[in-house]
NUNUKOL-815215 format. One record per residue (C-alpha): residue number from 1; residue in three letters; chain; x, y, z. Coordinates in steps of 0.001 Angstrom, whole numbers, plus 500000, padded with zeros to 6 digits. Example, Ala and Ser with C-alpha at 12.3 -4.5 7.8 and 13.67 -1.06 7.14 Angstrom:
gupa nr 1 rest ALA kette A u 512300 v 495500 w 507800;
gupa nr 2 rest SER kette A u 513670 v 498940 w 507140;
//
This chain:
gupa nr 1 rest MET kette A u 823960 v 121107 w 654590;
gupa nr 2 rest PRO kette A u 827646 v 120499 w 654924;
gupa nr 3 rest PHE kette A u 828915 v 124113 w 656086;
gupa nr 4 rest GLU kette A u 830434 v 126041 w 653831;
gupa nr 5 rest TYR kette A u 834559 v 126966 w 653348;
gupa nr 6 rest PRO kette A u 835468 v 130430 w 654121;
gupa nr 7 rest SER kette A u 835420 v 132320 w 650858;
gupa nr 8 rest GLY kette A u 835496 v 136246 w 652457;
gupa nr 9 rest SER kette A u 838056 v 138342 w 653428;
gupa nr 10 rest PHE kette A u 841764 v 136077 w 654510;
gupa nr 11 rest ALA kette A u 844520 v 137988 w 654733;
gupa nr 12 rest GLU kette A u 847713 v 137626 w 656246;
gupa nr 13 rest VAL kette A u 848939 v 139672 w 659201;
gupa nr 14 rest LYS kette A u 851671 v 137959 w 660254;
gupa nr 15 rest SER kette A u 854963 v 135724 w 660019;
gupa nr 16 rest LYS kette A u 857939 v 134106 w 661981;
gupa nr 17 rest GLY kette A u 860535 v 132063 w 660278;
gupa nr 18 rest GLU kette A u 860294 v 129318 w 657223;
gupa nr 19 rest GLY kette A u 861320 v 126433 w 656111;
gupa nr 20 rest ALA kette A u 862139 v 124206 w 659139;
gupa nr 21 rest ASP kette A u 860179 v 125887 w 661481;
gupa nr 22 rest ALA kette A u 857489 v 128575 w 660651;
gupa nr 23 rest ILE kette A u 854252 v 130377 w 662047;
gupa nr 24 rest LYS kette A u 851980 v 132708 w 660196;
gupa nr 25 rest VAL kette A u 848482 v 134389 w 661455;
gupa nr 26 rest TYR kette A u 845564 v 135142 w 658703;
gupa nr 27 rest GLU kette A u 843212 v 137472 w 659729;
gupa nr 28 rest THR kette A u 839453 v 136911 w 658775;
gupa nr 29 rest GLU kette A u 836385 v 138641 w 658956;
gupa nr 30 rest ASN kette A u 835836 v 136461 w 662016;
gupa nr 31 rest GLY kette A u 838774 v 136283 w 664052;
gupa nr 32 rest LEU kette A u 841996 v 135052 w 663873;
gupa nr 33 rest VAL kette A u 843796 v 132205 w 662820;
gupa nr 34 rest GLU kette A u 847255 v 130712 w 663530;
gupa nr 35 rest VAL kette A u 848933 v 128398 w 661727;
gupa nr 36 rest GLU kette A u 852523 v 126782 w 662624;
gupa nr 37 rest LEU kette A u 854337 v 124254 w 661198;
gupa nr 38 rest LYS kette A u 857363 v 122290 w 662099;
gupa nr 39 rest LYS kette A u 859753 v 120288 w 659695;
gupa nr 40 rest ILE kette A u 861054 v 116587 w 660696;
gupa nr 41 rest GLU kette A u 863883 v 115182 w 657939;
gupa nr 42 rest PRO kette A u 864262 v 111441 w 657728;
gupa nr 43 rest SER kette A u 866808 v 110602 w 660590;
gupa nr 44 rest PRO kette A u 869799 v 108381 w 659484;
gupa nr 45 rest GLU kette A u 868542 v 105069 w 660062;
gupa nr 46 rest ALA kette A u 865696 v 105980 w 657440;
gupa nr 47 rest GLU kette A u 867715 v 104380 w 654237;
gupa nr 48 rest LYS kette A u 867036 v 100210 w 656083;
gupa nr 49 rest HIS kette A u 862735 v 101202 w 655836;
gupa nr 50 rest LYS kette A u 863231 v 102259 w 651636;
gupa nr 51 rest THR kette A u 860841 v 100427 w 649972;
gupa nr 52 rest LYS kette A u 861599 v 098369 w 646794;
gupa nr 53 rest GLU kette A u 860072 v 101160 w 645043;
gupa nr 54 rest LYS kette A u 862319 v 103436 w 643014;
gupa nr 55 rest GLU kette A u 861167 v 106393 w 644783;
gupa nr 56 rest SER kette A u 859510 v 107196 w 647849;
gupa nr 57 rest LEU kette A u 855129 v 107526 w 647454;
gupa nr 58 rest THR kette A u 855248 v 111200 w 648377;
gupa nr 59 rest GLU kette A u 857746 v 113685 w 648977;
gupa nr 60 rest ALA kette A u 855963 v 114879 w 652125;
gupa nr 61 rest VAL kette A u 854010 v 113822 w 654535;
gupa nr 62 rest LEU kette A u 851933 v 116413 w 656677;
gupa nr 63 rest PHE kette A u 850666 v 115072 w 660051;
gupa nr 64 rest MET kette A u 847931 v 117124 w 661916;
gupa nr 65 rest PRO kette A u 848279 v 115914 w 665560;
gupa nr 66 rest GLY kette A u 845621 v 115812 w 668340;
gupa nr 67 rest TRP kette A u 843718 v 117892 w 670012;
gupa nr 68 rest SER kette A u 845739 v 120061 w 673020;
gupa nr 69 rest MET kette A u 848609 v 118363 w 671411;
gupa nr 70 rest THR kette A u 851413 v 121555 w 670725;
gupa nr 71 rest PRO kette A u 854501 v 122245 w 668652;
gupa nr 72 rest GLU kette A u 856159 v 121023 w 672013;
gupa nr 73 rest SER kette A u 854433 v 117208 w 672944;
gupa nr 74 rest LYS kette A u 857578 v 115178 w 672328;
gupa nr 75 rest SER kette A u 854646 v 111765 w 671536;
gupa nr 76 rest ALA kette A u 853791 v 113869 w 668409;
gupa nr 77 rest ARG kette A u 857128 v 114064 w 667428;
gupa nr 78 rest GLU kette A u 857833 v 110629 w 667820;
gupa nr 79 rest LEU kette A u 854923 v 109700 w 665378;
gupa nr 80 rest SER kette A u 855703 v 112248 w 662935;
gupa nr 81 rest GLN kette A u 859257 v 111313 w 663121;
gupa nr 82 rest SER kette A u 857946 v 107657 w 662287;
gupa nr 83 rest PHE kette A u 856311 v 108923 w 659683;
gupa nr 84 rest ALA kette A u 859066 v 110823 w 658490;
gupa nr 85 rest ASP kette A u 861543 v 107561 w 658541;
gupa nr 86 rest TYR kette A u 858745 v 104721 w 656806;
gupa nr 87 rest ALA kette A u 858327 v 107263 w 653787;
gupa nr 88 rest ASN kette A u 861967 v 108440 w 653413;
gupa nr 89 rest VAL kette A u 861131 v 111874 w 652754;
gupa nr 90 rest PRO kette A u 860391 v 114673 w 655415;
gupa nr 91 rest ALA kette A u 857533 v 114811 w 657716;
gupa nr 92 rest TYR kette A u 855722 v 118354 w 658634;
gupa nr 93 rest GLU kette A u 853234 v 118550 w 661918;
gupa nr 94 rest ILE kette A u 851468 v 121120 w 661436;
gupa nr 95 rest PHE kette A u 849098 v 122874 w 664423;
gupa nr 96 rest ALA kette A u 846001 v 125303 w 663856;
gupa nr 97 rest ARG kette A u 844474 v 127553 w 666046;
gupa nr 98 rest ALA kette A u 841535 v 129783 w 665668;
gupa nr 99 rest GLU kette A u 840746 v 132413 w 667899;
gupa nr 100 rest LYS kette A u 837077 v 133810 w 668177;
gupa nr 101 rest ILE kette A u 835310 v 131965 w 665720;
gupa nr 102 rest SER kette A u 833013 v 130274 w 667163;
gupa nr 103 rest GLY kette A u 831046 v 127070 w 665546;
gupa nr 104 rest SER kette A u 831248 v 124295 w 662772;
gupa nr 105 rest GLY kette A u 833264 v 128061 w 660531;
gupa nr 106 rest GLN kette A u 836543 v 127446 w 663238;
gupa nr 107 rest LEU kette A u 837414 v 123845 w 661760;
gupa nr 108 rest GLY kette A u 836750 v 125535 w 657676;
gupa nr 109 rest HIS kette A u 838750 v 128223 w 659141;
gupa nr 110 rest GLU kette A u 841458 v 126216 w 660081;
gupa nr 111 rest ALA kette A u 841617 v 124202 w 657415;
gupa nr 112 rest GLU kette A u 841880 v 127355 w 654938;
gupa nr 113 rest ALA kette A u 844605 v 128375 w 657089;
gupa nr 114 rest ILE kette A u 846332 v 125839 w 656218;
gupa nr 115 rest ARG kette A u 846011 v 125079 w 652786;
gupa nr 116 rest ARG kette A u 847210 v 128291 w 652590;
gupa nr 117 rest PHE kette A u 850462 v 127358 w 654236;
gupa nr 118 rest ILE kette A u 850730 v 124136 w 652205;
gupa nr 119 rest GLU kette A u 849878 v 125847 w 648825;
gupa nr 120 rest GLU kette A u 852557 v 128703 w 649734;
gupa nr 121 rest SER kette A u 855342 v 125494 w 651000;
gupa nr 122 rest GLY kette A u 855278 v 124114 w 646917;
gupa nr 123 rest LEU kette A u 854647 v 120830 w 647882;
gupa nr 124 rest ASN kette A u 852933 v 119538 w 644919;
gupa nr 125 rest ASN kette A u 852824 v 115301 w 646091;
gupa nr 126 rest VAL kette A u 852117 v 114583 w 650224;
gupa nr 127 rest VAL kette A u 849821 v 112464 w 651726;
gupa nr 128 rest ILE kette A u 847879 v 113251 w 654790;
gupa nr 129 rest SER kette A u 847129 v 112201 w 658777;
gupa nr 130 rest GLY kette A u 845921 v 113214 w 661326;
gupa nr 131 rest HIS kette A u 845063 v 111581 w 664796;
gupa nr 132 rest SER kette A u 841906 v 111809 w 666843;
gupa nr 133 rest GLN kette A u 841122 v 115637 w 665996;
gupa nr 134 rest GLY kette A u 843492 v 116687 w 663989;
gupa nr 135 rest GLY kette A u 842575 v 113439 w 661795;
gupa nr 136 rest ASP kette A u 838977 v 115454 w 661693;
gupa nr 137 rest ARG kette A u 840968 v 118696 w 660069;
gupa nr 138 rest ALA kette A u 842414 v 116384 w 657501;
gupa nr 139 rest ILE kette A u 839627 v 115436 w 655983;
gupa nr 140 rest ASP kette A u 839070 v 118721 w 655785;
gupa nr 141 rest LEU kette A u 842248 v 119895 w 654756;
gupa nr 142 rest THR kette A u 841964 v 116699 w 652393;
gupa nr 143 rest VAL kette A u 838402 v 118188 w 650304;
gupa nr 144 rest LEU kette A u 840106 v 121753 w 650525;
gupa nr 145 rest LEU kette A u 842848 v 120630 w 648564;
gupa nr 146 rest GLN kette A u 840554 v 118813 w 646194;
gupa nr 147 rest GLU kette A u 839041 v 121624 w 645687;
gupa nr 148 rest ARG kette A u 840894 v 124420 w 645492;
gupa nr 149 rest ASN kette A u 844316 v 123254 w 644663;
gupa nr 150 rest PRO kette A u 843405 v 120186 w 642115;
gupa nr 151 rest GLU kette A u 847356 v 120645 w 641331;
gupa nr 152 rest ILE kette A u 848157 v 119245 w 644719;
gupa nr 153 rest LYS kette A u 848405 v 115652 w 644435;
gupa nr 154 rest ILE kette A u 846769 v 113976 w 647619;
gupa nr 155 rest ARG kette A u 848439 v 110315 w 647256;
gupa nr 156 rest GLY kette A u 846223 v 109312 w 650542;
gupa nr 157 rest LEU kette A u 844629 v 110083 w 653572;
gupa nr 158 rest VAL kette A u 845955 v 108008 w 656552;
gupa nr 159 rest LEU kette A u 843290 v 108981 w 659620;
gupa nr 160 rest MET kette A u 844372 v 107668 w 663270;
gupa nr 161 rest ASN kette A u 842135 v 107340 w 665926;
gupa nr 162 rest THR kette A u 839970 v 110139 w 664099;
gupa nr 163 rest VAL kette A u 837025 v 112138 w 665719;
gupa nr 164 rest GLY kette A u 834576 v 112994 w 663622;
gupa nr 165 rest LEU kette A u 833624 v 109699 w 661472;
gupa nr 166 rest HIS kette A u 830361 v 108757 w 663915;
gupa nr 167 rest GLU kette A u 828253 v 111365 w 666185;
gupa nr 168 rest GLN kette A u 828093 v 111308 w 670076;
gupa nr 169 rest GLY kette A u 826961 v 113146 w 672616;
gupa nr 170 rest LYS kette A u 829431 v 115885 w 674064;
gupa nr 171 rest ALA kette A u 828858 v 114521 w 677301;
gupa nr 172 rest ALA kette A u 829811 v 111120 w 676303;
gupa nr 173 rest LEU kette A u 832476 v 112580 w 674088;
gupa nr 174 rest VAL kette A u 834623 v 113888 w 677491;
gupa nr 175 rest GLY kette A u 833487 v 111374 w 679526;
gupa nr 176 rest ASN kette A u 835440 v 108668 w 677613;
gupa nr 177 rest PHE kette A u 837917 v 110946 w 677284;
gupa nr 178 rest ALA kette A u 838284 v 110554 w 680938;
gupa nr 179 rest LYS kette A u 837314 v 107166 w 681167;
gupa nr 180 rest ASP kette A u 840207 v 106046 w 678224;
gupa nr 181 rest ALA kette A u 842778 v 108274 w 679810;
gupa nr 182 rest ALA kette A u 842642 v 107682 w 683396;
gupa nr 183 rest ILE kette A u 841297 v 104446 w 683595;
gupa nr 184 rest GLY kette A u 841914 v 102212 w 679969;
gupa nr 185 rest THR kette A u 845497 v 103040 w 679366;
gupa nr 186 rest PRO kette A u 846557 v 102706 w 682754;
gupa nr 187 rest LYS kette A u 844866 v 099310 w 683399;
gupa nr 188 rest SER kette A u 846696 v 098361 w 680101;
gupa nr 189 rest VAL kette A u 850308 v 099275 w 681132;
gupa nr 190 rest MET kette A u 849411 v 097509 w 684986;
gupa nr 191 rest LYS kette A u 849103 v 094295 w 683137;
gupa nr 192 rest THR kette A u 851394 v 094528 w 681255;
gupa nr 193 rest VAL kette A u 854184 v 095600 w 684232;
gupa nr 194 rest LEU kette A u 852897 v 092929 w 686137;
gupa nr 195 rest GLY kette A u 852819 v 090625 w 683120;
gupa nr 196 rest ILE kette A u 848971 v 089839 w 683021;
gupa nr 197 rest SER kette A u 849149 v 090794 w 679831;
gupa nr 198 rest ARG kette A u 851321 v 091898 w 676437;
gupa nr 199 rest HIS kette A u 849416 v 095139 w 675459;
gupa nr 200 rest PHE kette A u 852543 v 097227 w 675846;
gupa nr 201 rest LYS kette A u 855209 v 094616 w 675502;
gupa nr 202 rest GLY kette A u 857839 v 095122 w 673233;
gupa nr 203 rest GLU kette A u 856720 v 099251 w 672269;
gupa nr 204 rest GLY kette A u 859824 v 101021 w 672986;
gupa nr 205 rest SER kette A u 859442 v 102218 w 676880;
gupa nr 206 rest PHE kette A u 856005 v 101787 w 677403;
gupa nr 207 rest PRO kette A u 855725 v 103143 w 680402;
gupa nr 208 rest LYS kette A u 857252 v 106469 w 679101;
gupa nr 209 rest ARG kette A u 854931 v 106304 w 675990;
gupa nr 210 rest SER kette A u 852087 v 105796 w 678076;
gupa nr 211 rest VAL kette A u 852776 v 108938 w 680769;
gupa nr 212 rest ARG kette A u 853781 v 111411 w 677959;
gupa nr 213 rest PRO kette A u 850879 v 111925 w 675249;
gupa nr 214 rest LEU kette A u 848594 v 112561 w 679317;
gupa nr 215 rest VAL kette A u 851864 v 115129 w 680321;
gupa nr 216 rest ASP kette A u 852112 v 116544 w 676571;
gupa nr 217 rest GLY kette A u 848017 v 117120 w 676884;
gupa nr 218 rest LEU kette A u 847495 v 118794 w 680311;
gupa nr 219 rest PHE kette A u 850862 v 120790 w 678838;
gupa nr 220 rest GLY kette A u 848515 v 121927 w 675972;
gupa nr 221 rest ILE kette A u 845998 v 122728 w 677610;
gupa nr 222 rest ILE kette A u 847789 v 125070 w 680306;
gupa nr 223 rest ARG kette A u 849832 v 126801 w 676956;
gupa nr 224 rest GLU kette A u 846341 v 127300 w 675140;
gupa nr 225 rest ALA kette A u 844571 v 128525 w 678199;
gupa nr 226 rest GLY kette A u 847381 v 131268 w 678503;
gupa nr 227 rest LYS kette A u 847213 v 132260 w 674475;
gupa nr 228 rest SER kette A u 843428 v 132449 w 674861;
gupa nr 229 rest GLY kette A u 843396 v 133994 w 678352;
gupa nr 230 rest ALA kette A u 839158 v 134603 w 679481;
gupa nr 231 rest GLY kette A u 838114 v 133497 w 675921;
gupa nr 232 rest TYR kette A u 839168 v 129725 w 676588;
gupa nr 233 rest PRO kette A u 836260 v 127709 w 677966;
gupa nr 234 rest LYS kette A u 834400 v 129048 w 675101;
gupa nr 235 rest ARG kette A u 837089 v 128689 w 672352;
gupa nr 236 rest PHE kette A u 837291 v 124833 w 674624;
gupa nr 237 rest LEU kette A u 833410 v 124631 w 674386;
gupa nr 238 rest ASN kette A u 833664 v 125050 w 670880;
gupa nr 239 rest GLU kette A u 836019 v 122300 w 670148;
gupa nr 240 rest ILE kette A u 834506 v 119813 w 671966;
gupa nr 241 rest SER kette A u 831518 v 120477 w 669907;
gupa nr 242 rest ASN kette A u 832662 v 120016 w 667003;
gupa nr 243 rest MET kette A u 834784 v 116868 w 668067;
gupa nr 244 rest ALA kette A u 830860 v 115317 w 669058;
gupa nr 245 rest LYS kette A u 829815 v 116077 w 665693;
gupa nr 246 rest ALA kette A u 830096 v 113850 w 662199;
gupa nr 247 rest ASN kette A u 832106 v 115507 w 659408;
gupa nr 248 rest GLU kette A u 830122 v 116497 w 656883;
gupa nr 249 rest HIS kette A u 832729 v 116411 w 653997;
gupa nr 250 rest ILE kette A u 833929 v 112709 w 654267;
gupa nr 251 rest THR kette A u 832212 v 111712 w 651391;
gupa nr 252 rest GLU kette A u 833391 v 114108 w 649281;
gupa nr 253 rest VAL kette A u 837243 v 112551 w 650266;
gupa nr 254 rest ASN kette A u 838420 v 110660 w 646443;
gupa nr 255 rest VAL kette A u 842114 v 109558 w 647715;
gupa nr 256 rest PRO kette A u 842602 v 106452 w 648671;
gupa nr 257 rest VAL kette A u 842190 v 106123 w 652713;
gupa nr 258 rest ILE kette A u 843826 v 104352 w 655484;
gupa nr 259 rest LEU kette A u 842044 v 104396 w 659306;
gupa nr 260 rest VAL kette A u 844128 v 103214 w 662215;
gupa nr 261 rest GLN kette A u 841496 v 102274 w 665044;
gupa nr 262 rest GLY kette A u 842512 v 101013 w 668439;
gupa nr 263 rest GLU kette A u 840201 v 098068 w 669325;
gupa nr 264 rest ARG kette A u 839472 v 099324 w 673121;
gupa nr 265 rest ASP kette A u 839368 v 103170 w 671349;
gupa nr 266 rest PRO kette A u 835598 v 104758 w 673333;
gupa nr 267 rest ILE kette A u 836355 v 108092 w 671480;
gupa nr 268 rest SER kette A u 837045 v 106916 w 667811;
gupa nr 269 rest ALA kette A u 835101 v 103816 w 668057;
gupa nr 270 rest HIS kette A u 835543 v 101274 w 665186;
gupa nr 271 rest GLU kette A u 831989 v 099331 w 666125;
gupa nr 272 rest LYS kette A u 829866 v 102637 w 665453;
gupa nr 273 rest ILE kette A u 832139 v 103624 w 662674;
gupa nr 274 rest ALA kette A u 831748 v 100216 w 660859;
gupa nr 275 rest PRO kette A u 829623 v 097758 w 662923;
gupa nr 276 rest VAL kette A u 830446 v 094331 w 661356;
gupa nr 277 rest ASP kette A u 833549 v 092478 w 662207;
gupa nr 278 rest LYS kette A u 834948 v 090739 w 658882;
gupa nr 279 rest PRO kette A u 837478 v 093453 w 657116;
gupa nr 280 rest SER kette A u 836013 v 092796 w 653501;
gupa nr 281 rest GLU kette A u 832578 v 093693 w 655094;
gupa nr 282 rest ARG kette A u 833887 v 096251 w 657080;
gupa nr 283 rest GLU kette A u 835234 v 097959 w 654373;
gupa nr 284 rest LYS kette A u 833002 v 097728 w 652034;
gupa nr 285 rest LEU kette A u 830707 v 099746 w 654858;
gupa nr 286 rest LEU kette A u 832514 v 102257 w 654694;
gupa nr 287 rest LYS kette A u 832358 v 102488 w 650780;
gupa nr 288 rest VAL kette A u 828953 v 102768 w 651132;
gupa nr 289 rest ASN kette A u 828555 v 105183 w 654135;
gupa nr 290 rest LEU kette A u 831452 v 107068 w 654940;
gupa nr 291 rest PHE kette A u 833846 v 107633 w 651734;
gupa nr 292 rest LYS kette A u 831604 v 107102 w 648763;
gupa nr 293 rest ASN kette A u 833809 v 108831 w 646372;
gupa nr 294 rest SER kette A u 837243 v 106931 w 647421;
gupa nr 295 rest PRO kette A u 838882 v 104629 w 645430;
gupa nr 296 rest TYR kette A u 840564 v 102003 w 647948;
gupa nr 297 rest VAL kette A u 839655 v 102363 w 651803;
gupa nr 298 rest ARG kette A u 840901 v 099902 w 654335;
gupa nr 299 rest MET kette A u 840358 v 099853 w 658440;
gupa nr 300 rest VAL kette A u 843334 v 098196 w 660607;
gupa nr 301 rest VAL kette A u 842064 v 097680 w 664444;
gupa nr 302 rest ALA kette A u 844891 v 097303 w 666170;
gupa nr 303 rest GLU kette A u 845325 v 095531 w 669042;
gupa nr 304 rest LYS kette A u 848069 v 095310 w 670752;
gupa nr 305 rest ALA kette A u 848033 v 099287 w 673326;
gupa nr 306 rest GLY kette A u 844656 v 099441 w 671674;
gupa nr 307 rest HIS kette A u 843386 v 102438 w 673204;
gupa nr 308 rest HIS kette A u 842626 v 106172 w 671706;
gupa nr 309 rest ASN kette A u 846172 v 107481 w 671763;
gupa nr 310 rest MET kette A u 847685 v 104101 w 670514;
gupa nr 311 rest PRO kette A u 849178 v 106471 w 667331;
gupa nr 312 rest LEU kette A u 851397 v 108281 w 670025;
gupa nr 313 rest PHE kette A u 852506 v 104487 w 671465;
gupa nr 314 rest ARG kette A u 853061 v 102803 w 668569;
gupa nr 315 rest PRO kette A u 854698 v 105022 w 665890;
gupa nr 316 rest GLU kette A u 856433 v 103472 w 663728;
gupa nr 317 rest SER kette A u 854402 v 100180 w 663715;
gupa nr 318 rest VAL kette A u 851201 v 103078 w 662797;
gupa nr 319 rest ALA kette A u 853752 v 104359 w 660401;
gupa nr 320 rest ARG kette A u 854673 v 101632 w 658727;
gupa nr 321 rest ALA kette A u 851146 v 099693 w 658590;
gupa nr 322 rest SER kette A u 849715 v 102991 w 657148;
gupa nr 323 rest LEU kette A u 852400 v 103814 w 654420;
gupa nr 324 rest TYR kette A u 852723 v 100125 w 652990;
gupa nr 325 rest MET kette A u 848737 v 099689 w 652796;
gupa nr 326 rest LEU kette A u 848495 v 102870 w 650093;
gupa nr 327 rest GLU kette A u 852370 v 101202 w 648855;
gupa nr 328 rest ARG kette A u 850168 v 098031 w 647776;
gupa nr 329 rest PHE kette A u 847316 v 099705 w 646580;
gupa nr 330 rest TYR kette A u 849632 v 102184 w 643800;
gupa nr 331 rest ARG kette A u 851189 v 098642 w 643200;
gupa nr 332 rest SER kette A u 847965 v 097183 w 642425;
gupa nr 333 rest LYS kette A u 847224 v 100251 w 640017;
gupa nr 334 rest GLU kette A u 850435 v 099578 w 637922;
gupa nr 335 rest LYS kette A u 849896 v 095714 w 637098;
//
């Protein structure tokens, strides 16, 4: 049976800031949940990205970064900025952390805290997106909003190399993270430097973009370990356990879904999510096995810089492609 979203006591006990930067802490029967929100406005150059649509697809893009990313992570901020620019609306980075809440209930409590934060923000028309563990949270947030805030219109769900789309062992998950970060990505970068391949060619400052997520991730682990203290090892193991599981609420998603997958990502492996090569067959399989209630499912498998952190390496390309596919879906409905 899918885990139940929290329905017991859930009270705001601390609030700091508002508008562009805000933090809220909620106390539950099982522990504390902290949510931090960062608002990113479109850059002055965003006008050139506007499509032929008379108005934007949405009023905001909600983005949940992956595991170990923090509000100070520059690589996550670049992806948020790209979503803001290509949608030509504000993007909101959302970070959640549950303290002393174990098991699958951790994800449910984090999703409920984010839902309350969004409800209080007054946003009514959003695109929800997430990378890696953030994609797992994005699925839960989508289903919770469908269930408890149906008046909030979700224009689409963008999942980028998301964990939770297939089951995997905890040891395999950790090993694949290490393999991709310590071997796969550096190898691709070096081949590009030597001119052997074009993995990162044309993607801006590729050495910086390939190293920055690792630096951000290490800083994030240190930051979280400092905040959790002696309880961090237990929290870390619980997060690994949750990331290794298949999300039990996938079939409940009833909005358009765009999946962006790295061709060489061993963590969120596209061949395990939909083990077929042809895009049409792949999307049919996704509809049958995973997103059964979604009106539209598309998967893009990116070869260039196609590792787990590919969305952080190629933020402009990922934001542009995913938002374009959502716009194409809505244009087709108008015909």
